[in-house]
C-alpha positions as CSV (number, residue, x, y, z in Angstrom):
1,M,30.3,-60.4,-8.0
2,I,31.5,-62.3,-11.2
3,M,28.4,-64.5,-11.2
4,S,26.1,-61.6,-10.9
5,L,27.9,-59.8,-13.7
6,L,27.7,-63.0,-15.9
7,V,23.9,-63.4,-15.3
8,L,23.4,-59.7,-16.2
9,V,25.2,-60.0,-19.4
10,F,23.5,-63.1,-20.2
11,S,20.1,-61.7,-19.4
12,V,20.7,-58.6,-21.6
13,A,21.9,-60.8,-24.4
14,L,18.7,-62.9,-24.2
15,F,16.6,-59.7,-24.1
16,F,18.1,-58.4,-27.3
17,F,17.7,-61.9,-28.9
18,Y,14.0,-62.0,-27.9
19,I,13.5,-58.4,-29.3
20,Q,15.2,-59.3,-32.5
21,T,13.2,-62.4,-32.8
22,I,10.0,-60.5,-32.3
23,C,11.0,-58.1,-35.1
24,E,12.0,-60.7,-37.6
25,K,8.7,-62.5,-36.9
26,A,6.8,-59.2,-37.6
27,L,8.8,-58.5,-40.7
28,R,8.0,-62.0,-42.2
29,R,4.4,-61.0,-42.4
30,E,2.9,-61.5,-45.9
31,F,0.8,-58.8,-47.3
32,A,-2.1,-59.6,-49.8
33,H,-0.9,-56.7,-52.1
34,P,2.5,-54.8,-52.3
35,Y,0.9,-51.7,-50.6
36,F,4.2,-49.9,-50.3
37,Q,4.2,-49.4,-54.1
38,D,1.1,-47.2,-53.6
39,I,2.7,-45.4,-50.8
40,L,5.8,-44.7,-52.9
41,K,3.6,-43.3,-55.7
42,A,1.9,-41.0,-53.3
43,I,4.9,-39.7,-51.5
44,Q,8.6,-39.5,-52.3
45,L,10.6,-41.7,-50.0
46,E,14.3,-42.3,-50.2
47,F,14.7,-45.9,-48.9
48,P,14.2,-47.7,-52.4
49,G,16.8,-45.6,-53.9
50,L,19.2,-46.4,-50.9
51,R,18.5,-50.1,-51.4
52,D,19.2,-50.0,-55.1
53,A,22.5,-47.9,-54.4
54,L,23.8,-50.5,-51.9
55,A,22.9,-53.3,-54.4
56,A,24.9,-51.6,-57.1
57,N,27.9,-51.0,-54.6
58,S,27.8,-47.2,-55.3
59,S,29.7,-44.9,-53.1
60,L,27.4,-43.5,-50.5
61,D,27.5,-40.6,-48.1
62,Y,26.6,-42.3,-44.8
63,S,25.6,-39.0,-43.0
64,Q,23.1,-38.5,-46.0
65,I,21.9,-42.1,-45.7
66,R,21.2,-41.6,-42.0
67,L,19.4,-38.3,-42.7
68,D,17.3,-39.9,-45.5
69,L,16.4,-43.0,-43.3
70,K,15.5,-40.8,-40.4
71,C,13.2,-38.6,-42.6
72,D,11.4,-41.5,-44.1
73,F,10.9,-43.1,-40.7
74,T,9.4,-39.9,-39.4
75,T,7.1,-39.7,-42.4
76,L,6.0,-43.4,-42.2
77,A,5.5,-43.3,-38.4
78,Y,3.4,-40.1,-38.6
79,L,1.2,-41.9,-41.4
80,L,1.1,-45.1,-39.5
81,K,-0.2,-43.5,-36.3
82,N,-2.7,-41.3,-38.1
83,S,-3.8,-43.5,-41.2
84,D,-6.7,-45.1,-39.4
85,P,-8.7,-42.7,-37.3
86,A,-10.8,-45.4,-35.8
87,R,-7.6,-47.2,-34.4
88,R,-5.0,-44.6,-33.4
89,H,-2.9,-47.0,-31.1
90,L,-0.2,-49.1,-32.7
91,S,0.0,-52.8,-32.0
92,R,2.7,-54.2,-29.8
93,P,4.8,-55.7,-32.7
94,E,4.5,-52.1,-34.4
95,K,5.7,-50.5,-31.3
96,V,8.7,-53.0,-31.0
97,L,9.6,-52.4,-34.7
98,I,9.7,-48.7,-34.0
99,L,11.9,-49.2,-31.1
100,Y,14.2,-51.5,-33.0
101,F,14.4,-49.1,-35.9
102,R,15.5,-46.4,-33.7
103,L,18.1,-48.5,-32.0
104,L,19.6,-49.6,-35.3
105,L,19.5,-46.0,-36.5
106,F,21.2,-44.9,-33.3
107,C,23.9,-47.6,-33.7
108,L,24.5,-46.8,-37.4
109,P,27.3,-44.2,-36.9
110,F,29.1,-46.6,-34.6
111,R,28.8,-49.4,-37.2
112,H,30.2,-47.0,-39.8
113,A,33.1,-45.8,-37.6
114,F,34.2,-49.4,-36.8
115,K,33.1,-50.9,-40.3
116,L,30.8,-53.4,-38.6
117,H,28.4,-54.7,-41.2
118,E,27.0,-51.3,-41.9
119,K,25.4,-52.1,-45.2
120,E,23.5,-55.1,-43.6
121,A,22.2,-52.6,-41.0
122,I,21.1,-50.2,-43.6
123,L,19.3,-53.1,-45.7
124,K,17.6,-54.0,-42.5
125,L,16.4,-50.5,-41.8
126,T,15.1,-50.2,-45.4
127,T,13.3,-53.6,-44.9
128,I,11.6,-52.1,-41.8
129,L,10.7,-49.0,-43.7
130,Q,9.1,-51.1,-46.4
131,H,7.1,-53.0,-43.9
132,F,5.9,-49.6,-42.4
133,A,4.9,-48.6,-45.9
134,N,3.0,-51.8,-46.4
135,L,1.2,-51.4,-43.0
136,T,0.3,-47.8,-43.8
137,G,-1.1,-48.7,-47.2
138,E,-3.0,-51.5,-45.8
139,K,-4.5,-49.3,-43.1
140,L,-5.4,-46.6,-45.7
141,S,-7.0,-49.0,-48.1
142,A,-8.9,-50.6,-45.3
143,S,-10.2,-47.3,-44.0
144,T,-11.0,-46.1,-47.5
145,L,-13.0,-49.3,-48.1
146,N,-14.8,-48.9,-44.8
147,N,-15.6,-45.3,-45.6
148,A,-16.9,-46.2,-49.1
149,L,-19.1,-49.2,-47.9
150,P,-21.8,-47.0,-46.0
151,N,-21.9,-44.8,-49.1
152,L,-22.6,-47.8,-51.4
153,Q,-25.4,-49.1,-49.0
154,S,-27.3,-45.9,-49.1
């Protein structure tokens, strides 16, 4: 009984380590252009302000932070899914990042209640949001370019 419990705990720990490794690899992706700046100019997102407030050690309302992160995530997830009409399906790393974001956001109140590295979790969430904004900007610029090419050839 103890051995099976130990194997289960070890397997779950390895699974979460594997998921985190996939997410870290996806977040290290370099973009040719900082597309998130274009997205921030187009729509008002809160995550850059949250990151700046955390860097300045300002007093923050964690319930408002959680709401802002959730709203930014909903907006960017919608744009990410619908930005390229030719390719509506998300890639596997994008899906894993979405699940990872939801898991971190779900655990944020517990981290806040027990004071377990809540600022690091918020910074990780803003990093994921910036990655989603870059992906959305990249898809939008690629689809705009693809739509413009047939018009130029005519």
